[in-house]
C-alpha positions in Angstrom: -3.9 -1.4 5.9 -5.7 1.8 6.7 -5.5 3.3 10.2 -8.6 4.6 11.9 -8.6 6.9 14.9 -11.2 6.0 17.4 -13.9 8.7 17.8 -13.0 11.0 20.7 -14.5 10.0 24.2 -16.8 13.0 23.8 -17.5 16.0 21.8 -15.6 18.7 23.8 -17.4 21.4 22.1 -20.7 20.4 23.9 -19.5 21.5 27.4 -17.2 24.2 25.9 -18.6 25.8 22.7 -15.8 28.3 22.7 -13.6 25.6 21.4 -15.6 25.1 18.1 -14.1 28.1 16.2 -10.5 26.9 17.3 -10.9 23.5 15.6 -8.3 22.5 13.0 -8.0 19.6 10.7 -4.7 17.8 10.9 -3.6 14.8 8.8 -2.2 12.1 11.0 0.5 10.2 8.8 0.5 6.9 10.7 3.8 5.6 9.5 4.5 1.9 9.6 7.5 -0.2 8.6 7.5 -0.9 4.9 9.3 -0.6 1.6 8.3 2.6 -0.1 9.6 3.8 -3.5 10.3 7.2 -4.7 6.7 7.3 -6.1 5.3 6.9 -2.5 4.7 9.2 0.4 6.9 7.9 3.1 8.9 8.5 6.4 12.5 7.6 5.8 11.9 6.4 2.2 13.7 7.3 -1.0 13.0 10.8 -2.6 11.9 11.6 -6.1 15.0 13.8 -6.8 16.2 15.2 -10.2 19.5 13.7 -11.4 20.9 17.1 -12.3 20.1 18.6 -8.9 22.9 18.5 -6.3 22.2 16.7 -3.2 22.1 18.9 -0.1 24.8 18.6 2.6 25.2 20.2 5.9 27.8 23.1 5.9 28.4 22.5 9.7 30.4 19.3 8.8 33.1 19.9 6.4 36.0 18.5 8.5 38.1 15.5 7.1 36.4 13.3 9.9 33.2 13.0 11.8 32.3 11.2 15.1 29.4 9.0 14.9 28.0 5.5 14.1 27.8 3.9 10.6 24.2 3.7 9.3 24.5 0.3 8.3 25.5 -0.9 11.8 22.6 1.0 13.4 20.2 -0.9 11.1 21.8 -4.0 11.8 21.6 -3.6 15.6 17.9 -2.6 15.4 17.2 -5.8 13.3 19.1 -8.1 15.9 17.2 -6.5 18.8 13.7 -6.8 17.2 14.4 -10.4 16.4 15.7 -11.1 19.8 12.7 -9.5 21.6 10.4 -11.5 19.3 11.7 -15.0 19.9 10.8 -16.9 22.9 13.7 -17.7 25.7 13.8 -19.5 28.9 13.8 -17.5 32.0 17.3 -16.6 33.2 18.9 -16.7 29.7 20.4 -13.7 27.9 18.4 -11.8 25.3 21.4 -11.9 22.8 23.9 -14.5 21.8 27.6 -13.7 22.2 27.8 -13.0 18.5 24.7 -10.7 18.5 26.1 -8.9 21.6 29.3 -8.1 19.9 27.4 -6.4 16.8 25.0 -4.5 19.2 27.8 -3.2 21.4 29.9 -2.2 18.4 27.1 -0.3 16.8 26.2 1.4 20.2 29.6 3.0 20.4 30.8 6.2 18.9 33.3 5.7 16.2 35.7 7.8 14.3 35.2 7.3 10.6 37.2 9.4 7.9 34.9 11.4 5.8 35.7 13.5 2.7 33.6 16.7 2.5 30.5 17.9 4.2 27.8 15.4 5.4 24.9 14.6 2.9 21.5 15.3 4.5 19.2 12.2 4.8 15.6 11.9 3.8 13.0 12.2 6.7 9.7 12.6 4.8 8.1 12.7 1.4 4.5 13.9 1.1 2.4 13.8 -2.1 -0.4 16.2 -2.2 -2.5 13.3 -3.7 -2.1 11.4 -0.4 -2.2 14.2 2.2 -5.5 16.2 2.1 -4.9 19.9 2.5 -1.1 19.7 2.3 0.1 23.2 2.7 2.3 24.0 -0.5 3.2 26.7 -2.9 0.9 27.1 -6.0 1.7 24.7 -8.7 3.6 22.2 -6.5 2.4 18.7 -5.4 5.3 17.3 -3.4 7.0 18.2 -0.2 10.4 16.6 0.8 12.0 17.0 4.2 15.6 16.2 4.9 18.0 16.9 7.9 21.4 16.5 9.0 21.5 13.7 11.7 23.5 15.7 14.2 22.5 18.0 17.0 23.4 21.5 16.1 24.3 24.3 18.3 21.4 26.7 19.0 18.5 24.2 19.5 20.3 20.9 19.6 18.2 19.5 17.0 18.8 18.1 13.5 19.0 20.8 10.8 16.1 20.5 8.6 15.8 21.5 5.0 12.5 21.6 2.9 12.1 21.1 -0.9 8.8 21.7 -2.7 8.3 20.2 -6.2 6.0 19.3 -9.1 6.5 15.6 -9.5 5.8 15.6 -13.0 8.8 17.9 -13.6 11.1 15.0 -12.4 11.5 13.2 -15.7 15.1 12.1 -14.9 15.1 10.9 -11.2 18.3 10.2 -9.3 19.0 6.5 -8.9 21.9 6.5 -6.5 20.9 8.5 -3.4 24.0 9.7 -1.4 24.1 9.1 2.3 26.3 10.2 5.3 29.0 7.6 6.1 28.3 8.3 9.8 25.4 9.9 11.7 25.9 11.8 14.9 22.9 10.6 16.6 21.3 7.1 15.7 17.9 8.4 16.9 17.9 10.7 13.8 18.2 7.8 11.3 14.5 6.9 10.3 13.5 3.4 9.2 11.7 3.4 5.8 8.0 3.6 6.4 4.8 3.8 4.4 2.1 6.0 5.4 -1.6 5.8 6.0 -2.7 9.4 6.1 -6.0 10.1 8.1 -7.6 13.6 8.6 -8.7 14.2 12.1 -10.1 17.2 14.1 -8.0 18.7 17.0 -8.2 21.5 19.2 -5.4 23.9 20.8 -3.3 22.7 23.8 -4.5 24.2 27.1 -1.4 26.3 27.0 -2.8 28.3 24.1 -6.3 28.7 25.4 -7.4 31.8 27.1 -6.6 31.5 30.9 -10.3 31.7 32.0 -11.4 28.8 29.5 -8.2 26.8 30.4 -9.2 27.0 34.1 -12.7 25.9 33.5 -11.4 23.0 31.5 -9.0 22.0 34.3 -11.9 22.2 36.9 -14.1 20.1 34.6 -11.4 17.5 34.2 -11.5 16.8 37.9 -14.9 14.9 37.4 -13.8 13.2 34.3 -11.8 10.0 33.5 -10.1 11.6 30.6 -7.9 14.7 30.2 -8.2 17.5 27.5 -4.6 17.6 26.8 -4.0 14.0 26.0 -7.7 12.8 24.9 -9.5 15.7 23.4 -6.9 18.3 22.3 -4.0 17.8 20.1 -3.5 14.5 18.3 0.0 12.8 18.9 2.3 11.3 16.3 3.4 12.3 13.0 1.1 14.7 11.3 0.6 17.7 8.9 -0.9 20.9 10.0 -3.1 21.2 12.9 -2.2 22.7 16.3 1.2 22.8 18.0 1.7 20.1 20.6 2.8 22.5 23.4 4.0 20.2 26.5 7.0 20.9 28.5 7.1 24.7 27.7 4.7 27.4 27.5 4.0 28.9 24.0 6.2 31.6 22.9 5.9 34.1 20.0 7.2 32.7 16.8 7.3 34.9 13.7 9.0 34.6 10.3 12.6 35.6 10.6 12.5 37.4 7.2 9.3 39.3 7.2 8.1 39.1 10.8 4.8 37.7 9.7 2.8 34.9 11.1 3.9 31.2 11.0 1.6 28.0 10.9 2.4 24.4 11.7 3.6 22.4 8.6 4.8 19.0 9.8 5.2 17.3 13.2 7.9 14.7 13.4 7.2 12.4 16.4 8.9 9.1 17.4 5.7 7.4 18.6 2.1 7.5 17.8 0.7 7.2 21.4 1.9 6.5 24.9 0.5 5.9 28.4 -1.3 9.2 28.5 -2.5 9.4 25.0 -3.8 5.8 24.3 -7.3 6.9 23.2 -5.6 8.1 20.0 -4.4 4.5 19.2 -5.9 3.4 15.8 -8.5 0.7 16.1 -6.4 -1.5 13.8 -3.6 -1.4 16.4 -5.6 -2.5 19.4 -3.7 -4.7 21.7 -0.2 -3.5 20.4 2.4 -1.5 22.0 3.4 2.2 21.1 4.0 2.4 17.3 7.7 3.3 17.0 8.3 2.0 13.5 10.3 5.0 12.4 12.8 4.7 15.2 13.0 8.4 15.6 13.4 10.0 19.1 13.6 13.7 19.5 15.1 14.8 22.7 13.9 12.6 25.5 10.7 11.4 23.7 9.4 14.8 22.4 8.6 15.8 18.8 10.0 18.2 16.4 7.6 20.7 14.6 8.2 22.6 11.4 6.5 26.0 10.8 6.3 28.0 7.5 5.5 31.5 6.9 1.9 32.4 6.1 3.1 35.0 3.6 5.6 33.1 1.5 6.9 29.5 1.4 10.2 31.0 0.1 10.9 32.4 3.5 12.9 30.3 5.9 11.0 27.9 8.0 11.2 27.5 11.8 11.6 24.4 14.0 10.7 23.8 17.5 10.9 20.8 19.9 7.8 20.1 22.0 
């Protein structure tokens, strides 16, 4: 099923024509639970990976043990809870049976599991250029793969991400048995497999990035409106490619390439939900009447998102990441 973003409540460039040159196209990915293959664009699905290419590992986890939760138990817990919430139950009865409670409690506790060697990274996203219009990519490539280490890392306390660019036709002998970490440090960093429904939409900068005088006029204008520029007219929520930065709890700060000092641009936003109470106008028409889409089961920070940036000079330069 396709996903269609409703038209914005109004054309914000009519009262504020200064916004027109600031418009950018972003591609909302609309991840929904499914069974993607390595031939599909996905979140949390298998990657098209050459059999003779080593699978990346995190160098920060080379100890003979790690503290975390077994991925299979995380998925089992999610399945039990989803089934429990969906079934009817008389008032005053427990949500879970005693057997289900035991499994859920066990998967909710940190456990020490012996590990040999560094922790393999896990697939977060795979994007084929054929599916994502305008996907930023190096010349000659048509596939972007994003992996991360499912632990908070010192510095930004986010999962450490890694990007791989490929030409899909070059992968003639794909890897069948994809390695995975025996434990994950944060179960919010273990995505569920989701198929994508890419959709280009137009968005405008967050108020934090607008000239002060324009932001003030928009703020005064909002006082007479039943909508908000930030959540209804500006930056689209959810997983998306390109577009504008979703500045929220912090003001914008300069971000430049660590290697050349050049400009960077948004590449990919990884968000745990597609809309919330403040951004419900972005809910696809096909999802009318449903709650917030959270099929990926990802959660960054306390309900924020992780945005990846790439250098505008060279894709070979290290990418940046930032939570908003």
